C-alpha positions in Angstrom: 0.0 0.0 0.0 2.8 2.4 0.8 4.3 1.8 -2.6 1.0 2.5 -4.3 0.5 5.6 -2.3 4.0 6.8 -3.2 3.3 6.2 -6.9 0.0 8.1 -6.7 1.7 11.1 -5.0 4.4 11.2 -7.7 1.7 11.0 -10.4 -0.2 13.9 -8.8 3.0 16.0 -8.5 3.9 15.2 -12.2 0.4 16.1 -13.3 0.4 19.4 -11.3 3.8 20.2 -12.9 2.5 19.4 -16.3 -0.5 21.7 -15.9 1.8 24.5 -14.6 4.1 24.0 -17.6 1.2 24.1 -20.0 -0.1 27.3 -18.4 3.3 28.9 -18.8 3.3 28.1 -22.5 -0.3 29.5 -22.9 0.6 32.7 -21.2 3.9 33.3 -23.1 2.3 34.5 -26.3 1.9 37.0 -27.7 5.4 37.9 -26.6 6.1 41.5 -25.5 8.2 43.7 -27.7 11.8 42.9 -26.9 14.5 45.5 -26.1 17.1 45.9 -28.8 19.9 43.4 -28.7 23.1 42.6 -30.5 21.7 39.7 -32.4 18.6 37.5 -33.0 18.6 33.7 -33.0 15.9 31.5 -34.5 15.9 27.9 -33.4 14.5 25.5 -36.0 12.1 22.6 -35.5 8.4 21.9 -36.1 6.9 25.1 -37.4 10.3 26.5 -38.4 9.0 28.9 -41.0 6.9 30.6 -38.4 9.8 30.9 -36.1 12.2 32.2 -38.7 9.6 34.7 -40.1 9.1 36.1 -36.5 12.9 36.4 -36.1 13.2 38.2 -39.5 10.5 40.6 -38.5 12.5 41.5 -35.4 15.6 42.0 -37.6 13.7 44.2 -39.9 12.5 46.2 -36.9 16.1 46.8 -35.9 16.1 44.6 -32.8 19.4 43.1 -33.7 22.4 43.7 -36.0 22.5 40.1 -37.4 20.4 36.9 -37.2 21.4 33.3 -36.8 19.1 30.4 -37.9 20.4 27.5 -35.9 19.9 23.9 -36.8 19.1 24.3 -40.5 18.5 21.1 -42.5 21.7 20.3 -44.4 19.6 19.7 -47.6 18.2 23.2 -47.5 19.9 26.1 -49.3 20.0 29.8 -48.4 17.4 30.5 -51.1 15.1 27.8 -49.7 15.1 29.4 -46.3 14.5 32.9 -47.7 11.7 31.8 -50.0 9.9 29.9 -47.3 9.8 32.9 -45.0 9.4 35.7 -47.5 12.4 37.5 -46.1 13.5 40.8 -47.7 16.4 39.8 -49.9 18.6 42.8 -49.2 18.4 42.3 -45.5 18.6 38.5 -45.7 21.7 38.5 -47.9 23.6 40.9 -45.7 22.6 40.0 -42.2 21.4 36.4 -41.9 23.7 33.5 -41.0 22.7 29.8 -41.3 23.9 27.2 -38.8 23.8 23.6 -40.1 25.5 21.8 -37.2 22.8 21.6 -34.5 20.5 18.6 -34.5 19.2 19.0 -30.9 18.4 21.9 -28.5 21.8 21.3 -26.8 23.3 21.6 -30.3 21.5 24.9 -30.7 23.1 26.2 -27.6 26.6 25.2 -28.7 26.0 26.6 -32.2 24.6 29.9 -30.8 27.5 30.1 -28.4 30.1 29.8 -31.2 28.2 32.4 -33.3 27.9 34.8 -30.4 31.6 34.5 -29.6 32.6 35.0 -33.3 30.4 38.1 -33.4 31.3 39.3 -29.9 27.7 39.6 -29.1 26.6 39.8 -25.4 22.9 40.3 -25.8 20.6 38.0 -27.9 16.9 37.6 -28.6 16.0 33.9 -28.8 13.1 33.0 -31.0 11.5 29.6 -31.0 8.0 28.0 -30.6 6.1 28.7 -27.4 6.1 25.1 -26.3 9.9 24.8 -26.9 10.9 28.0 -25.2 11.2 26.8 -21.6 13.6 24.0 -22.5 15.5 26.1 -25.1 16.2 28.8 -22.5 17.4 26.2 -20.0 19.9 24.9 -22.6 21.0 28.3 -23.9 21.5 29.9 -20.5 23.7 26.9 -19.5 25.6 27.1 -22.8 26.1 30.9 -23.0 27.4 32.1 -19.7 27.7 35.9 -19.6 25.3 36.4 -22.5 22.0 38.2 -21.7 19.1 36.3 -23.3 15.6 37.6 -24.1 13.0 35.0 -25.0 10.6 35.7 -27.9 8.1 32.7 -28.0 6.1 32.2 -31.1 2.7 30.5 -31.4 2.8 28.0 -34.2 0.4 25.9 -36.1 1.9 22.8 -34.5 0.2 23.4 -31.1 -2.9 25.3 -29.9 -1.6 26.2 -26.5 -5.1 27.0 -25.2 -6.6 23.7 -26.1 -3.6 21.4 -26.0 -5.4 18.8 -24.0 -8.3 18.4 -26.5 -6.3 16.4 -29.0 -4.0 13.4 -28.7 -1.3 15.2 -30.7 -1.4 18.3 -28.5 -1.4 16.4 -25.2 1.4 14.2 -26.4 3.5 17.2 -27.5 3.1 19.1 -24.3 3.7 15.9 -22.1 6.9 15.0 -24.1 8.2 18.6 -23.9 7.6 18.7 -20.2 9.5 15.4 -19.7 12.4 16.7 -21.7 12.3 19.9 -19.6 12.4 17.9 -16.4 15.3 15.8 -17.7 17.4 18.9 -18.3 16.5 20.2 -14.8 17.6 16.9 -13.4 20.8 17.0 -15.4 21.7 20.5 -14.2 20.9 19.5 -10.6 23.2 16.5 -10.8 26.0 18.6 -12.4 25.7 21.2 -9.6 26.3 18.4 -7.1 29.6 17.4 -8.8 32.9 16.8 -7.0 33.9 19.7 -4.7 37.3 20.4 -3.4 37.8 19.0 0.1 38.0 21.8 2.7 41.6 22.7 3.4 42.9 20.8 0.3 44.3 24.0 -1.2 46.2 24.8 2.0 47.7 21.2 2.1 48.8 21.3 -1.5 
């Protein structure tokens, strides 16, 4: 009985966390107008065209000097990306960089970090889907120490954040994203508990 009770308690905690996570996604859009930054970063994934278009709009509004599209499909060309988002060619040709290395959100963080270092950028606006933003910000904040990040979540056709629970696809997407978010939180917690120097070790060395 104790084991069953423990399982029920864990299930209730997980469900409460899921509902809070879904509420956070729902309330994140429309995103407030971000302050100007050095650069804009769009993370690809489901609904990529909507994400990239939103990032291009920010670039056109002068919210950043340059833009990185991280995690571009290796089979896509620069023209494919421009045509799919309807970007202004002049601005696109001069100020948009494509990253083809990232295949995961952790990869996005590494690719963005390399780009920010190369450009010497210290302030970035991060654009991705509303449901992906919590996990993306966890990864990017861990991978870009010293860089100020503003989130710009975008509502996409992939998920109706207000009615996610009404369809199997929506419920599955939010549940999976929540589990991935918890996995990163757990990983970061374990890393923070890594080996520590024994008190007095430095003095004895």
